[in-house]
Each structure stands twice: as structure tokens, then as C-alpha cells.
N, C-alpha and C positions, 0 to 999 in steps of 0.2 A: 256244386259243392261250395259252401261259403268258407272263405278264409277268415280266420279270427286272429286277432293280435294277442300277444301274451298279456296276462293279467298285470304283470309288473309295468309294462309299457302303458297300459290304460290308466293305471293308478297314477303314474308319473305325469301323464298328460293332464289328467283332471286336477292333480295337485298344483300344477303350474298355472292353471287358469282359475282355480276356485279357492280363494282364501279361507272360506268357511270349511271346506273339505280338509285343507292342510291343518287347520286348527283342531278339527275333530280327530284327525289321525294322531296328533300329538297328545291331545287330551285323553284319548283312549289308552295310550301308553302310560301316561301319568296316573290315571285312575287305577290301572292294573297294578302299578307299583304300590300305590297306597293301599290297595286291597290285599296285597301280599301274593298276588297271582303273577309270579315271575315269568312263567311260560307265555302268558298272554301279553305281558309287558314287553318281553323280548321280541315277540312277533310284531306287535304294533309299532315299536320303535324301529325295528328293522325296515318295515314297510315305509315309515316316515323318512328314515335316512335315505333309503333308495329313491324315494320320490322327490326328495328335496336336495339336501346338501351333498349327498353321496359319501361313501366311506373314505375316499381319498382326502377330500377337503376336511372331513371331520377328524381324520388322523392328524392332519397338519395343525388344526386348531387345538386339539387336546394333547398332542405329543405322544399319542398311543398309535402304534403301527396299524395300518388299515387291516391287515390280516388278523391281528389280535382283536380288533373291534368286530370284524366279521365273525370270528369264532365266538366272541362274547355274546353276540346277539343271535347266534345259531341255536338250533334245537338242543344241543348238548352243552351250550355255553353256561357259565356260571360267573357273571360279572360281580366283582367286589362292589361294595357300597360306594367306595371312593370313585371307581371307574363309572359306575352307573350314574352317580350324581354329577360327575364331570361332563358326561355325555348329555344328560338332561339340561345342565346349565348352558352348554354350548348350543344345543338345539333351540333352546329358548332365545338365546342371544342372536343366533343367525336368522331365525324366523320372525323375530319380533313378537312372538307369542309368549305371554307370561302365564305360567300355571300357578294356581293358588289352591291350597287345601282349605276346605271349609267344613266345619262340623254341621251335619244336617240333622242327625238324631243320635241319641246315645246307642252304643253297641249293647246288645243283649249279653248277659253273663253266661 
């Protein structure tokens, strides 16, 4: 019988050694925010937070309690725009990854 490691642990290990992977995780969260897909955004950002800075350090940096952040990015969470933007700002600052919005094509009416 093969022993497997938890998914969270595998993602964290890869994020620690692969800068492109870290960038892709954060970009996925940012893209989902811009697309209005809050559920996907919360999931992607939660994975990024767990794989990089962690909720305790993010709490210290944003002034929001870690448990509140965990609830915010949980499946039933509903982060305010202020909190979501504060978290995105801090994740970019901590990671050195700068997200930018770019118009690719006009939206259909």
C-alpha cells in the first residue's frame, strides 16, 4: 500500500521551490476576483495563503484576526471588498508578485 501525503502539504512544498507555481496560484485568485467568481477566488487565495505566508502572518500584516481571515476565505465566507483588497495587497507585497488587470477584448453585451 502506497502512503500519500496530503494535498495541502504537496502544494506548500511546490510553492516553496517553484516561483512560477506561486505566481500562478496568486494569478488564479486575482483572475477569479476580476471575473466575479468569488467562490473560485476564495479557494485559490486560501490555497496561496496556506502555501506561502500562512494565516497567522497575514493576520499580523493586515490587522485582521487569523480566524476571521480563515472564515472569510472558507466556503461560506463573504469577504468585504475592503478586506479582500487588503489581503490581495498584502499577498502581493509579501510575495513580490504584482498583479495587473489588462483589457484583452471587449465584453459581449
